[in-house]
Biopython code that builds the backbone (N, CA, C, O; Angstrom):
import numpy as np
from Bio.PDB.StructureBuilder import StructureBuilder

atoms = [
    (1, "MET", "N", (13.457, 16.277, 12.532)),
    (1, "MET", "CA", (13.722, 15.990, 11.660)),
    (1, "MET", "C", (14.877, 15.587, 11.041)),
    (1, "MET", "O", (15.492, 16.651, 11.110)),
    (2, "SER", "N", (15.752, 14.699, 10.391)),
    (2, "SER", "CA", (16.858, 14.250, 10.099)),
    (2, "SER", "C", (17.737, 15.054, 9.510)),
    (2, "SER", "O", (17.231, 16.096, 9.094)),
    (3, "GLY", "N", (18.859, 14.934, 9.335)),
    (3, "GLY", "CA", (19.326, 16.028, 8.358)),
    (3, "GLY", "C", (19.682, 15.343, 7.284)),
    (3, "GLY", "O", (20.647, 15.973, 6.852)),
    (4, "SER", "N", (19.497, 14.450, 6.596)),
    (4, "SER", "CA", (19.206, 13.883, 5.315)),
    (4, "SER", "C", (17.959, 14.251, 4.714)),
    (4, "SER", "O", (17.819, 14.484, 3.513)),
    (5, "THR", "N", (16.734, 14.313, 5.892)),
    (5, "THR", "CA", (15.653, 14.318, 5.010)),
    (5, "THR", "C", (15.839, 16.466, 4.929)),
    (5, "THR", "O", (15.618, 17.096, 3.894)),
    (6, "LYS", "N", (16.176, 16.982, 5.978)),
    (6, "LYS", "CA", (16.346, 18.424, 5.586)),
    (6, "LYS", "C", (17.029, 18.483, 4.237)),
    (6, "LYS", "O", (16.530, 19.235, 3.400)),
    (7, "THR", "N", (18.200, 17.724, 3.892)),
    (7, "THR", "CA", (18.910, 17.842, 2.906)),
    (7, "THR", "C", (18.468, 17.455, 1.698)),
    (7, "THR", "O", (19.076, 17.983, 0.767)),
    (8, "MET", "N", (17.531, 16.639, 1.377)),
    (8, "MET", "CA", (16.145, 16.095, 0.387)),
    (8, "MET", "C", (15.467, 17.432, 0.405)),
    (8, "MET", "O", (15.679, 18.170, -0.558)),
    (9, "GLY", "N", (14.914, 17.722, 1.083)),
    (9, "GLY", "CA", (14.085, 19.090, 1.365)),
    (9, "GLY", "C", (14.941, 20.530, 0.599)),
    (9, "GLY", "O", (14.354, 21.395, -0.051)),
    (10, "VAL", "N", (15.892, 20.510, 0.775)),
    (10, "VAL", "CA", (16.956, 21.214, 0.213)),
    (10, "VAL", "C", (16.753, 21.278, -1.249)),
    (10, "VAL", "O", (16.149, 22.169, -1.845)),
    (11, "LEU", "N", (17.440, 20.021, -1.871)),
    (11, "LEU", "CA", (17.727, 19.846, -2.907)),
    (11, "LEU", "C", (16.194, 20.013, -3.800)),
    (11, "LEU", "O", (16.273, 20.446, -4.950)),
    (12, "THR", "N", (15.074, 19.723, -3.335)),
    (12, "THR", "CA", (13.873, 19.442, -3.996)),
    (12, "THR", "C", (13.684, 20.680, -4.126)),
    (12, "THR", "O", (13.231, 20.905, -5.249)),
    (13, "ILE", "N", (13.827, 21.697, -3.452)),
    (13, "ILE", "CA", (13.378, 23.190, -3.783)),
    (13, "ILE", "C", (14.180, 24.033, -4.464)),
    (13, "ILE", "O", (13.911, 25.106, -5.004)),
    (14, "GLY", "N", (15.436, 23.295, -4.365)),
    (14, "GLY", "CA", (16.702, 24.257, -5.421)),
    (14, "GLY", "C", (16.527, 23.477, -6.783)),
    (14, "GLY", "O", (17.022, 23.979, -7.793)),
    (15, "ALA", "N", (15.891, 22.349, -6.862)),
    (15, "ALA", "CA", (15.924, 21.487, -8.369)),
    (15, "ALA", "C", (14.518, 22.475, -8.779)),
    (15, "ALA", "O", (14.510, 23.169, -9.795)),
    (16, "LEU", "N", (13.416, 22.411, -7.868)),
    (16, "LEU", "CA", (12.317, 23.168, -8.794)),
    (16, "LEU", "C", (12.665, 24.816, -9.019)),
    (16, "LEU", "O", (11.950, 25.346, -9.869)),
    (17, "VAL", "N", (13.415, 25.474, -8.533)),
    (17, "VAL", "CA", (13.689, 26.756, -8.779)),
    (17, "VAL", "C", (14.379, 26.703, -10.151)),
    (17, "VAL", "O", (14.142, 27.496, -11.061)),
    (18, "LEU", "N", (15.454, 25.460, -10.221)),
    (18, "LEU", "CA", (16.632, 25.765, -11.324)),
    (18, "LEU", "C", (15.563, 24.828, -12.368)),
    (18, "LEU", "O", (15.920, 25.113, -13.512)),
    (19, "THR", "N", (14.728, 24.111, -12.416)),
    (19, "THR", "CA", (13.570, 23.697, -13.638)),
    (19, "THR", "C", (12.904, 24.683, -14.098)),
    (19, "THR", "O", (12.971, 24.912, -15.306)),
    (20, "THR", "N", (12.071, 25.534, -13.216)),
    (20, "THR", "CA", (11.703, 26.612, -13.673)),
    (20, "THR", "C", (12.148, 27.650, -13.863)),
    (20, "THR", "O", (11.391, 28.442, -14.424)),
    (21, "ALA", "N", (13.380, 28.078, -13.545)),
    (21, "ALA", "CA", (14.581, 29.004, -14.836)),
    (21, "ALA", "C", (14.612, 28.532, -16.100)),
    (21, "ALA", "O", (14.280, 29.216, -17.068)),
    (22, "TYR", "N", (15.071, 27.155, -16.181)),
    (22, "TYR", "CA", (15.328, 26.788, -17.441)),
    (22, "TYR", "C", (13.902, 26.926, -18.253)),
    (22, "TYR", "O", (13.982, 27.567, -19.301)),
    (23, "THR", "N", (12.882, 26.515, -17.976)),
    (23, "THR", "CA", (11.700, 26.365, -18.611)),
    (23, "THR", "C", (10.948, 27.689, -19.160)),
    (23, "THR", "O", (10.138, 27.828, -20.076)),
    (24, "VAL", "N", (11.693, 28.877, -17.984)),
    (24, "VAL", "CA", (11.371, 30.185, -18.283)),
    (24, "VAL", "C", (12.006, 30.318, -19.574)),
    (24, "VAL", "O", (11.389, 30.488, -20.625)),
    (25, "ALA", "N", (13.476, 30.220, -19.437)),
    (25, "ALA", "CA", (14.582, 30.965, -20.100)),
    (25, "ALA", "C", (14.771, 29.795, -21.577)),
    (25, "ALA", "O", (14.972, 30.439, -22.607)),
    (26, "LEU", "N", (14.742, 28.623, -21.745)),
    (26, "LEU", "CA", (14.658, 28.016, -22.719)),
    (26, "LEU", "C", (13.473, 27.194, -23.309)),
    (26, "LEU", "O", (13.439, 26.654, -24.415)),
    (27, "GLY", "N", (12.576, 27.209, -22.414)),
    (27, "GLY", "CA", (11.156, 26.205, -22.691)),
    (27, "GLY", "C", (11.300, 25.308, -22.135)),
    (27, "GLY", "O", (12.416, 24.990, -21.723)),
    (28, "SER", "N", (10.017, 24.447, -21.890)),
    (28, "SER", "CA", (9.531, 23.433, -21.279)),
    (28, "SER", "C", (10.254, 22.237, -21.628)),
    (28, "SER", "O", (10.476, 22.117, -22.832)),
    (29, "ASN", "N", (10.749, 21.164, -20.741)),
    (29, "ASN", "CA", (11.435, 20.029, -21.307)),
    (29, "ASN", "C", (10.758, 19.018, -20.224)),
    (29, "ASN", "O", (11.043, 19.279, -19.055)),
    (30, "GLY", "N", (10.221, 18.315, -20.362)),
    (30, "GLY", "CA", (9.348, 17.475, -20.044)),
    (30, "GLY", "C", (9.817, 16.153, -18.819)),
    (30, "GLY", "O", (9.222, 15.656, -17.863)),
    (31, "TRP", "N", (11.214, 15.928, -19.454)),
    (31, "TRP", "CA", (12.102, 15.268, -18.982)),
    (31, "TRP", "C", (12.651, 15.851, -17.494)),
    (31, "TRP", "O", (12.848, 15.047, -16.583)),
    (32, "LEU", "N", (12.853, 17.099, -17.328)),
    (32, "LEU", "CA", (13.225, 17.698, -15.899)),
    (32, "LEU", "C", (11.818, 18.082, -15.041)),
    (32, "LEU", "O", (11.826, 18.263, -13.823)),
    (33, "TRP", "N", (10.969, 18.149, -15.633)),
    (33, "TRP", "CA", (9.789, 18.034, -14.582)),
    (33, "TRP", "C", (9.438, 16.979, -14.081)),
    (33, "TRP", "O", (9.062, 16.869, -12.914)),
    (34, "PHE", "N", (9.561, 15.551, -15.367)),
    (34, "PHE", "CA", (9.481, 14.348, -14.648)),
    (34, "PHE", "C", (10.501, 14.113, -13.675)),
    (34, "PHE", "O", (10.077, 13.274, -12.880)),
    (35, "ALA", "N", (11.658, 14.484, -13.386)),
    (35, "ALA", "CA", (12.806, 14.402, -12.593)),
    (35, "ALA", "C", (12.478, 15.178, -11.550)),
    (35, "ALA", "O", (12.894, 14.754, -10.472)),
    (36, "TRP", "N", (11.967, 16.017, -11.526)),
    (36, "TRP", "CA", (11.782, 17.038, -9.900)),
    (36, "TRP", "C", (10.493, 16.284, -9.341)),
    (36, "TRP", "O", (10.302, 16.335, -8.126)),
    (37, "LEU", "N", (9.602, 15.591, -10.144)),
    (37, "LEU", "CA", (8.422, 14.583, -9.816)),
    (37, "LEU", "C", (8.891, 13.560, -8.948)),
    (37, "LEU", "O", (8.499, 13.529, -7.782)),
    (38, "VAL", "N", (9.690, 12.718, -9.393)),
    (38, "VAL", "CA", (9.932, 11.743, -8.906)),
    (38, "VAL", "C", (10.919, 12.342, -7.375)),
    (38, "VAL", "O", (10.649, 11.836, -6.285)),
    (39, "LEU", "N", (12.167, 13.568, -7.499)),
    (39, "LEU", "CA", (12.661, 13.498, -6.167)),
    (39, "LEU", "C", (11.453, 14.287, -5.444)),
    (39, "LEU", "O", (11.566, 14.296, -4.218)),
    (40, "GLY", "N", (10.787, 14.677, -5.747)),
    (40, "GLY", "CA", (9.946, 15.720, -4.782)),
    (40, "GLY", "C", (8.957, 14.540, -4.082)),
    (40, "GLY", "O", (8.664, 14.587, -2.887)),
    (41, "LEU", "N", (8.342, 13.152, -5.267)),
    (41, "LEU", "CA", (7.860, 11.899, -4.102)),
    (41, "LEU", "C", (8.910, 11.508, -3.062)),
    (41, "LEU", "O", (8.772, 11.344, -1.850)),
    (42, "ALA", "N", (10.206, 11.380, -3.986)),
    (42, "ALA", "CA", (11.263, 10.518, -2.898)),
    (42, "ALA", "C", (11.149, 11.294, -1.714)),
    (42, "ALA", "O", (11.017, 10.638, -0.681)),
    (43, "THR", "N", (11.168, 12.587, -1.607)),
    (43, "THR", "CA", (11.374, 13.718, -0.279)),
    (43, "THR", "C", (10.278, 13.720, 0.738)),
    (43, "THR", "O", (10.346, 13.859, 1.959)),
    (44, "LEU", "N", (9.074, 13.500, -0.184)),
    (44, "LEU", "CA", (7.797, 13.162, 0.566)),
    (44, "LEU", "C", (8.024, 11.790, 1.156)),
    (44, "LEU", "O", (7.918, 11.690, 2.378)),
    (45, "GLY", "N", (8.287, 10.849, 0.531)),
    (45, "GLY", "CA", (8.325, 9.312, 1.548)),
    (45, "GLY", "C", (9.211, 9.479, 2.343)),
    (45, "GLY", "O", (9.099, 8.847, 3.394)),
    (46, "MET", "N", (10.430, 10.380, 2.172)),
    (46, "MET", "CA", (10.998, 10.751, 3.650)),
    (46, "MET", "C", (10.454, 11.135, 4.839)),
    (46, "MET", "O", (10.444, 10.832, 6.032)),
    (47, "LEU", "N", (9.943, 12.025, 3.956)),
    (47, "LEU", "CA", (9.280, 13.049, 5.627)),
    (47, "LEU", "C", (7.817, 12.371, 6.245)),
    (47, "LEU", "O", (7.225, 12.581, 7.304)),
    (48, "THR", "N", (7.486, 11.377, 4.974)),
    (48, "THR", "CA", (6.430, 10.700, 5.969)),
    (48, "THR", "C", (6.583, 9.081, 6.631)),
    (48, "THR", "O", (5.722, 8.346, 7.113)),
    (49, "THR", "N", (7.934, 8.898, 6.444)),
    (49, "THR", "CA", (8.442, 7.680, 7.364)),
    (49, "THR", "C", (9.397, 7.796, 7.893)),
    (49, "THR", "O", (9.893, 6.795, 8.409)),
    (50, "ARG", "N", (10.153, 9.243, 8.004)),
    (50, "ARG", "CA", (11.194, 9.504, 9.496)),
    (50, "ARG", "C", (10.649, 8.771, 10.889)),
    (50, "ARG", "O", (9.465, 8.595, 11.175)),
    (51, "ASP", "N", (11.458, 8.504, 11.444)),
    (51, "ASP", "CA", (11.361, 8.672, 13.112)),
    (51, "ASP", "C", (11.076, 9.474, 13.262)),
    (51, "ASP", "O", (11.358, 10.390, 12.489)),
    (52, "THR", "N", (10.154, 9.698, 14.617)),
    (52, "THR", "CA", (9.308, 10.575, 15.169)),
    (52, "THR", "C", (10.065, 10.787, 16.924)),
    (52, "THR", "O", (9.535, 11.543, 17.738)),
]
sb = StructureBuilder()
sb.init_structure("model")
sb.init_model(0)
sb.init_chain("A")
sb.init_seg("    ")
for serial, (resi, resn, name, xyz) in enumerate(atoms, 1):
    if name == "N":
        sb.init_residue(resn, " ", resi, " ")
    sb.init_atom(name, np.array(xyz, "f"), 0.0, 1.0, " ", f" {name:<3s}", serial, name[0])
structure = sb.get_structure()
């Protein structure tokens, strides 16, 4: 796994934690969840297309 893929994974998990905390504290925001979904899909794309 390359360094950039690890970084994207960490950012995706961090964004999930922050989005969940925001939802618990202030209520749901659809745009935050949409942005996290896009980030997650980009991370999955990087994982599936990485060099082996």
